[in-house]
FIKEKE-8923 format. One record per residue: z, y, x of N, C-alpha, C in turn; residue in three letters. Coordinates in steps of 0.2 Angstrom, whole numbers, padded with zeros to 4 digits, always signed. Atoms other than C-alpha are relative to their C-alpha. Example, Ala and Ser with C-alpha at 12.3 -4.5 7.8 and 13.67 -1.06 7.14 Angstrom:
BEGIN
+0000-0006+0004+0039-0022+0062+0000+0006+0004ala;-0001-0006-0004+0036-0005+0068+0003+0005-0004ser;
This chain:
BEGIN
+0000-0006+0004+0000+0000+0000+0000+0006+0004unk;+0000-0006-0004-0003+0018+0006+0008+0002+0001unk;-0006-0003-0002+0012+0026+0015+0001+0006-0004unk;-0001-0006+0004+0019+0039+0003+0002+0006+0003unk;-0002-0006-0004+0026+0050+0016-0004+0001+0006unk;+0005-0001-0006+0012+0048+0029+0004-0001+0006unk;-0003+0001-0006+0025+0043+0042-0002-0006+0003unk;+0002+0006-0003+0024+0029+0054+0001-0006-0003unk;-0001+0006+0003+0022+0011+0049+0005-0004+0006unk;-0003+0004-0005+0034-0002+0057-0005-0004+0004unk;+0005+0004-0004+0025-0011+0071+0004-0007+0002unk;-0003+0007-0002+0029-0030+0075+0001+0000+0007unk;-0001+0001-0007+0037-0034+0091-0003-0006+0002unk;+0003+0006-0002+0025-0046+0099+0003-0004+0005unk;-0004+0004-0005+0038-0052+0112+0006-0002-0004unk;-0006+0002+0004+0050-0056+0098+0001-0008+0001unk;-0002+0007-0001+0059-0073+0101+0004-0002-0006unk;-0003+0002+0007+0064-0082+0085+0008-0001+0001unk;-0007+0001+0000+0083-0081+0082+0002+0000-0007unk;-0003+0001+0007+0092-0088+0067+0005+0006-0002unk;-0006-0004+0002+0103-0076+0057+0000+0007+0003unk;+0000-0007-0003+0097-0059+0065-0003+0005-0005unk;+0002-0006+0005+0092-0050+0049+0006+0003-0003unk;-0006-0004+0001+0105-0037+0046+0001+0001-0008unk;-0001-0002+0007+0113-0036+0029+0004+0006-0001unk;-0003-0006+0001+0116-0019+0023+0006+0000-0004unk;-0006+0000+0004+0134-0017+0018+0001+0005-0005unk;-0001-0005+0005+0141-0007+0003+0002+0006+0003unk;-0003-0006-0003+0150+0005+0015-0005+0003+0005unk;+0005-0003-0005+0134+0008+0026-0003+0006-0004unk;+0003-0006+0002+0127+0026+0024-0008-0002+0000unk;+0008+0001+0000+0108+0027+0020-0002+0004+0007unk;+0002-0003-0006+0100+0030+0037-0007-0003+0002unk;+0007+0002-0002+0082+0030+0041-0002+0001+0007unk;+0002-0001-0007+0072+0032+0057-0007+0000+0000unk;-0003-0001-0006+0065+0034+0069+0004+0006+0001unk;-0004-0006-0001+0079+0046+0074+0004-0001+0006unk;-0005+0001-0006+0089+0050+0089+0007+0000-0002unk;-0007+0002+0002+0106+0043+0088+0001-0004-0006unk;-0001+0005+0006+0102+0032+0073+0002-0007+0003unk;-0002+0007-0003+0109+0014+0074-0006-0004+0001unk;+0005+0004-0002+0099+0000+0080-0006+0003+0004unk;+0005-0004-0005+0091+0010+0094-0005+0005-0003unk;+0004-0006+0003+0085+0024+0083-0004-0003-0006unk;+0004+0003+0005+0078+0012+0070+0003+0002-0007unk;-0003-0001+0006+0091+0015+0057+0002-0006-0004unk;-0003+0006+0004+0101+0004+0045-0005-0002-0005unk;+0004+0001+0006+0088+0005+0031-0007-0004+0003unk;+0006+0003-0003+0073-0001+0043+0001-0006+0004unk;-0001+0006-0004+0082-0014+0053-0002-0007-0003unk;+0002+0007+0003+0080-0029+0041-0007+0000-0001unk;+0007+0000+0001+0062-0024+0038-0003-0002+0006unk;+0003+0001-0006+0059-0024+0056+0000-0007+0003unk;-0001+0007-0002+0066-0041+0060-0004-0005-0005unk;+0004+0004+0004+0057-0048+0045-0007+0000+0002unk;+0007-0001-0002+0041-0041+0051-0001-0004+0006unk;+0001+0003-0006+0044-0048+0068-0001-0008-0001unk;+0001+0007+0002+0047-0065+0060-0006-0002-0003unk;+0006+0001+0003+0032-0064+0050-0006-0001+0005unk;+0005+0000-0005+0021-0060+0065+0001-0006+0004unk;-0001+0006-0004+0029-0074+0075-0003-0006-0003unk;+0003+0006+0004+0025-0086+0061-0007+0000+0000unk;+0008+0000+0001+0007-0080+0059-0003-0002+0006unk;+0003+0001-0007+0004-0081+0078+0000-0008+0001unk;+0000+0007+0000+0010-0099+0077-0005-0004-0004unk;+0004+0003+0005+0000-0103+0062-0007+0000+0002unk;+0007+0000-0003-0016-0097+0070-0001-0005+0005unk;+0001+0005-0005-0013-0108+0085+0000-0007-0003unk;+0000+0007+0004-0009-0123+0073-0007-0001-0003unk;+0006+0001+0004-0025-0120+0063-0006-0002+0005unk;+0005+0001-0005-0035-0120+0079+0000-0007+0003unk;-0001+0007-0002-0027-0136+0085-0002-0005-0005unk;+0002+0004+0006-0029-0144+0068-0008-0001+0000unk;+0008+0000+0001-0048-0140+0068-0002-0004+0006unk;+0002+0004-0006-0049-0147+0086+0001-0008-0001unk;-0002+0007+0001-0040-0163+0081-0004-0003-0006unk;+0004+0002+0005-0050-0165+0065-0007-0002+0003unk;+0006+0002-0003-0066-0164+0075+0000-0006+0004unk;-0001+0005-0004-0059-0176+0087+0000-0007-0004unk;-0001+0006+0004-0054-0189+0074-0007-0002-0003unk;+0007+0002+0003-0072-0188+0066-0004-0004+0005unk;+0004+0004-0005-0078-0196+0082+0002-0008-0001unk;-0002+0007+0001-0068-0212+0077-0004-0003-0006unk;+0004+0003+0005-0081-0222+0067-0001-0008+0001unk;+0001+0008-0001-0084-0241+0064-0005-0002-0005unk;+0003+0004+0005-0095-0253+0055+0002-0007+0002unk;-0002+0007-0001-0087-0270+0054-0005-0005-0003unk;+0004+0005+0002-0096-0286+0052-0002-0005+0006unk;+0003+0004-0005-0105-0300+0062-0004+0004+0005unk;+0004-0005-0004-0116-0286+0069+0003+0007-0002unk;-0003-0006+0001-0106-0270+0071+0001+0004+0006unk;-0002-0005-0005-0099-0256+0081+0006+0004-0001unk;-0005-0004+0001-0085-0245+0084-0001+0006+0005unk;+0001-0006-0005-0086-0227+0091+0007+0003+0001unk;-0006-0003-0002-0071-0219+0100-0001+0007+0002unk;+0000-0007-0003-0066-0201+0105+0003-0001+0007unk;-0003+0000-0007-0063-0198+0124-0002+0007+0003unk;+0001-0006-0004-0062-0184+0136-0003-0002+0007unk;+0003+0003-0006-0074-0189+0150+0001+0005+0006unk;-0002-0004-0006-0069-0182+0168-0006+0004+0002unk;+0006-0003-0002-0087-0177+0170-0004+0003-0005unk;+0004-0002+0006-0096-0175+0153+0004+0004-0005unk;-0003-0003+0006-0082-0168+0143+0002-0004-0006unk;-0001+0004+0005-0079-0174+0126-0006-0004-0002unk;+0005+0004+0002-0089-0189+0122+0002-0005-0005unk;-0002+0005+0005-0090-0203+0110-0003-0007+0002unk;+0002+0006-0002-0091-0220+0118-0001-0005-0006unk;+0002+0005+0006-0098-0235+0107+0001-0007+0003unk;+0000+0007-0001-0094-0253+0108-0004-0004-0005unk;+0004+0004+0005-0107-0264+0099+0000-0007+0001unk;+0001+0007-0001-0108-0282+0096-0004-0003-0006unk;+0004+0003+0005-0118-0295+0087-0002-0007+0002unk;+0002+0007+0000-0126-0312+0085-0008-0001-0001unk;+0007+0002+0001-0144-0319+0087+0001-0007-0003unk;-0001+0006+0003-0143-0333+0075-0006-0005+0002unk;+0005+0006-0002-0151-0350+0081+0001-0006-0005unk;-0001+0006+0004-0145-0361+0067-0007-0002-0004unk;+0007+0002+0003-0161-0371+0061-0006+0003+0004unk;+0005-0003-0003-0171-0363+0074-0006-0004+0003unk;+0006+0005-0001-0182-0378+0077+0001-0005+0005unk;-0002+0006-0003-0172-0391+0086+0001+0001+0008unk;-0002+0000-0007-0168-0395+0104-0005+0004+0005unk;+0005-0003-0005-0184-0388+0112-0001+0008-0001unk;+0001-0007+0002-0182-0370+0104+0002+0004+0006unk;-0002-0005-0006-0173-0363+0120-0005-0001+0006unk;+0005+0001-0005-0187-0370+0131-0006+0003-0001unk;+0007-0003+0001-0202-0364+0122+0001+0008-0002unk;-0001-0007+0001-0194-0347+0117+0006+0002+0005unk;-0004-0002-0006-0186-0340+0133+0003+0007-0001unk;-0002-0007+0001-0184-0322+0127+0002+0001-0007unk;-0002-0002+0007-0174-0316+0112+0001+0007+0000unk;+0000-0007+0000-0177-0298+0107+0004+0002-0007unk;-0004-0002+0006-0165-0289+0095+0001+0007+0000unk;-0002-0007+0001-0159-0272+0089+0007+0001-0001unk;-0007-0001+0001-0142-0265+0090+0001+0003-0007unk;-0002-0003+0007-0133-0260+0073-0002+0007+0000unk;+0002-0007+0000-0136-0242+0079-0002+0001+0007unk;+0002-0001-0006-0145-0235+0093+0005+0004+0004unk;-0005-0004-0003-0134-0228+0107-0003+0007+0001unk;+0003-0007+0000-0136-0209+0106-0002+0003+0007unk;+0001-0002-0007-0136-0206+0125-0002-0005+0005unk;+0001+0005-0005-0135-0221+0136+0003-0006-0001unk;-0003+0006+0000-0131-0239+0138+0002-0002+0007unk;-0002+0002-0007-0121-0246+0153+0000-0007+0001unk;-0001+0007-0001-0119-0264+0150-0001-0004-0007unk;+0002+0005+0005-0125-0279+0139+0002-0007+0002unk;-0003+0007-0002-0116-0296+0140-0001-0005-0005unk;+0001+0005+0005-0123-0311+0131+0004-0006+0002unk;-0004+0007-0001-0114-0328+0128-0002-0004-0005unk;+0002+0005+0005-0117-0344+0120+0005-0001-0006unk;-0004+0001+0005-0110-0348+0103-0002-0007-0003unk;+0001+0007+0002-0108-0366+0097+0006-0003-0005unk;-0005+0003+0004-0099-0377+0084+0004-0005+0003unk;-0004+0006-0004-0093-0390+0097-0002+0001+0007unk;+0002+0000-0007-0092-0392+0115-0001-0007+0003unk;+0001+0007-0002-0094-0411+0115-0007-0002-0001unk;+0007+0003+0001-0110-0420+0117+0000-0005-0006unk;+0001+0005+0005-0116-0429+0102-0005-0006+0002unk;+0005+0005-0003-0130-0438+0111-0001+0002+0007unk;+0000-0002-0007-0127-0436+0130-0007-0001+0003unk;+0007+0001-0003-0144-0444+0134-0005+0004-0002unk;+0006-0004+0003-0154-0432+0124+0002+0008+0000unk;-0002-0007+0001-0143-0416+0123+0005+0002+0005unk;-0005-0002-0004-0131-0406+0133+0005+0004-0004unk;-0006-0004+0003-0114-0398+0128-0001+0007+0001unk;+0000-0007-0001-0110-0380+0127+0002+0002+0007unk;-0002-0001-0007-0101-0381+0144-0006-0001+0004unk;+0005+0002-0005-0116-0389+0152-0005+0006-0001unk;+0004-0006+0001-0127-0375+0144+0002+0006+0004unk;-0003-0006-0003-0116-0362+0151-0001+0000+0008unk;+0001+0001-0007-0117-0369+0168-0007-0001+0003unk;+0007+0001-0003-0136-0373+0169-0005+0005-0004unk;+0005-0005+0004-0145-0363+0155+0004+0007+0000unk;-0004-0006-0001-0140-0345+0160-0003+0005-0005unk;+0002-0006+0004-0141-0330+0148+0000+0006+0004unk;+0000-0006-0004-0146-0314+0156-0003+0006-0005unk;+0003-0006+0003-0149-0296+0149-0006+0002+0004unk;+0006-0003-0003-0166-0290+0152+0000+0007+0002unk;-0001-0007-0002-0166-0274+0162-0007+0003+0001unk;-0005-0005+0002-0169-0259+0161+0003+0000-0007unk;-0003+0000+0007-0157-0258+0146-0002+0006-0004unk;+0002-0006+0004-0163-0248+0132+0005+0002-0005unk;-0005-0002+0005-0153-0238+0119-0001-0003-0006unk;+0001+0003+0006-0160-0248+0105-0002-0007+0001unk;+0002+0007-0001-0171-0263+0107+0000-0003+0007unk;-0001+0004-0006-0167-0276+0120-0001-0007+0000unk;+0001+0008-0001-0170-0294+0126+0005-0003+0004unk;-0005+0005-0003-0159-0308+0131-0005-0006+0003unk;+0004+0006-0003-0167-0321+0143+0004-0006+0001unk;-0003+0006-0001-0163-0339+0143-0003-0003+0007unk;+0003+0002-0006-0165-0345+0161+0002-0007+0001unk;-0002+0007-0001-0167-0364+0163+0001-0002+0007unk;-0002+0002-0007-0161-0374+0178-0005+0000+0005unk;+0006+0001-0005-0178-0377+0186-0002+0007+0003unk;+0002-0006-0003-0180-0358+0189+0005+0001+0006unk;-0005-0001-0006-0165-0359+0201+0000-0006+0005unk;+0000+0006-0004-0166-0377+0207-0006-0005-0003unk;+0006+0004+0003-0184-0385+0204+0002-0007+0000unk;-0001+0007+0000-0177-0402+0208+0004-0003-0005unk;-0005+0002+0006-0165-0402+0193-0004+0000-0006unk;+0003+0000+0007-0174-0407+0177+0004+0003-0005unk;-0004-0003+0006-0169-0396+0162+0002-0005-0005unk;-0001+0004+0006-0160-0405+0148+0000+0004-0006unk;+0000-0004+0006-0163-0399+0131+0007+0002-0003unk;-0006-0002+0003-0150-0390+0122+0000-0001-0008unk;+0000+0002+0007-0145-0396+0105+0002+0006-0004unk;-0001-0006+0004-0147-0382+0092+0002-0002-0007unk;-0003+0002+0006-0137-0384+0076-0005+0001-0006unk;+0005+0000+0005-0148-0388+0061+0003+0004-0006unk;-0004-0004+0005-0135-0380+0049+0006+0003+0002unk;-0006-0003-0003-0120-0370+0050+0006-0004+0001unk;-0005+0005-0001-0109-0385+0049-0002-0006+0005unk;+0002+0005-0004-0119-0395+0061+0002+0001+0007unk;-0002-0001-0007-0114-0398+0079-0006+0003+0004unk;+0005-0002-0005-0123-0389+0093+0000+0008+0000unk;+0000-0007-0001-0128-0371+0098-0002+0003-0006unk;+0001-0004+0007-0127-0359+0083-0003+0007+0002unk;+0003-0006-0001-0132-0343+0092+0001+0003+0007unk;-0001-0004-0006-0132-0330+0106+0004+0006-0002unk;-0004-0006+0001-0118-0318+0105-0001+0005+0005unk;+0001-0006-0005-0118-0301+0114+0005+0005-0002unk;-0004-0006+0000-0108-0286+0117-0003+0005+0004unk;+0003-0005-0004-0113-0269+0124+0004+0006-0001unk;-0004-0007-0001-0105-0252+0129-0005+0005+0002unk;+0004-0006-0002-0113-0235+0130+0003+0006-0003unk;-0002-0006+0004-0111-0218+0122-0006+0004-0003unk;
């Protein structure tokens, strides 16, 4: 509201330190005393103005803290928005992080499965040596690692003379990520034993014919980037 006397407004003390119980109660015996005036109480402020001054200081103090809190809350909300995920057999999770070089970044961990159930029998991994797939989402900036692994319903040979177990597959038929890694479409290579030791004949890998059948069911993978 306009100042009716056109005199000075009270100014908040920006160096005020919060103190409980520092608002003066005007007693019945106090004389009316305004300010600023030489010799007035409360360092020239006067009895009538002192409570208003302290309350103004408290309001200014609270407002300054409020502005800091609002800024911090906005930063926190923006940071929390980086935490996203998509759960499922093929999915991802995005995190929030402060990188030492890049600043605020959003790392992503993705995972998935290349289904091999009913893929064509034991010869499938011999005739099809490269499996191409897409991530659930493209990495926005870069991918740093892609790790494939075998998936199976059993680790025991059902017919040792014709097939090999998951453990044997892991030791002889090697899964490799094809480089250079791409932010979206990538390939996993199945490397048979003869590529590393020509004198060792490859044994076929038993691929499960149904989800409940024994054998290799798929190629799982996980990847990380941002």
